[in-house]
C-alpha positions in Angstrom: -5.5 -7.3 -10.9 -8.8 -8.2 -12.4 -9.8 -4.6 -13.2 -8.6 -1.0 -13.0 -7.9 0.1 -9.5 -10.6 2.3 -8.1 -9.0 3.2 -4.8 -5.9 2.5 -2.6 -5.1 3.2 1.0 -2.5 2.6 3.7 -4.0 1.2 6.9 -2.4 1.1 10.3 -1.7 0.1 13.0 -2.1 -3.6 12.4 0.2 -6.6 12.5 -0.1 -9.0 9.5 -3.5 -10.6 9.4 -5.3 -7.9 11.3 -7.4 -5.0 10.1 -7.0 -1.2 10.9 -8.4 2.1 9.8 -7.2 4.1 6.8 -4.3 6.5 7.6 -3.5 7.6 4.1 -5.5 7.7 0.8 -3.1 6.8 -2.0 -5.4 7.3 -5.0 -3.9 10.0 -7.0 -2.9 10.2 -10.7 -3.5 6.7 -12.1 -1.4 5.6 -15.1 -2.3 2.5 -17.1 1.0 0.9 -17.9 -0.6 -1.9 -20.0 -0.9 -5.6 -19.2 -2.9 -5.0 -16.0 -0.1 -2.9 -14.6 -1.0 0.4 -13.0 1.0 3.2 -11.3 -0.4 5.5 -8.7 1.6 8.6 -7.9 1.1 10.9 -5.0 2.5 12.3 -1.7 1.4 12.2 1.9 2.6 13.7 5.1 4.7 11.2 7.1 4.0 12.1 10.7 6.1 10.6 13.6 3.3 8.2 14.3 2.9 7.1 10.7 6.6 6.7 10.3 6.7 4.4 13.4 3.9 2.2 12.1 5.5 1.8 8.7 9.0 1.2 10.2 7.6 -1.3 12.6 5.7 -3.3 10.0 2.3 -2.3 11.4 1.0 -0.8 8.1 -0.5 -2.4 5.0 -1.6 -1.4 1.5 -5.1 -2.3 0.3 -6.0 -1.8 -3.4 -9.6 -1.8 -4.5 -11.3 -2.6 -7.8 -14.9 -2.6 -9.0 -15.0 -6.4 -8.8 -13.6 -6.4 -5.3 -14.7 -3.1 -3.7 -13.4 -4.1 -0.2 -10.0 -4.8 -1.7 -8.4 -7.0 -4.3 -4.8 -6.7 -3.2 -3.5 -6.3 0.3 0.0 -6.5 1.6 1.9 -5.6 4.7 4.5 -2.9 4.2 7.9 -4.3 5.3 11.3 -2.8 5.7 14.6 -4.7 6.0 17.8 -4.0 7.9 19.4 -2.6 4.7 16.5 -0.4 3.7 15.0 0.9 6.9 15.0 4.6 6.5 17.0 6.5 9.0 14.4 9.3 9.0 10.8 9.7 8.1 11.8 12.0 5.2 13.4 9.0 3.5 10.3 6.9 3.2 9.2 6.0 -0.3 6.7 3.3 -1.1 6.8 1.7 -4.5 3.3 0.2 -5.1 4.5 -1.6 -8.2 7.1 -3.5 -6.2 4.6 -4.1 -3.4 1.9 -5.5 -5.6 4.4 -7.7 -7.6 4.7 -9.8 -4.5 1.1 -11.0 -4.7 0.5 -14.2 -6.6 -3.2 -14.5 -6.2 -6.0 -12.1 -5.7 -8.0 -12.1 -2.4 -11.2 -10.4 -1.6 -11.4 -8.7 1.8 
């Protein structure tokens, strides 16, 4: 990250490389962990539709900064056969793990 995050969202439905509207605003309590690491904590309602989009890989996270107001980090939310939640109440998204997968910033 080049700067402190100013906003974060989950967008859906969109396969990788496509754009979609915001379905969840994620910007809650922001904690600076040092070394350009940040943690955003919050909760949102997981409707049947949102669950299906996340489970099916049709949702992505977009994190914004002042330098890149349209989004500095973006990544598709993926599940795997060993971690796919059996029910929508089991979904937990770890943004720290999701953003660790990005090696380079990209403006959108």
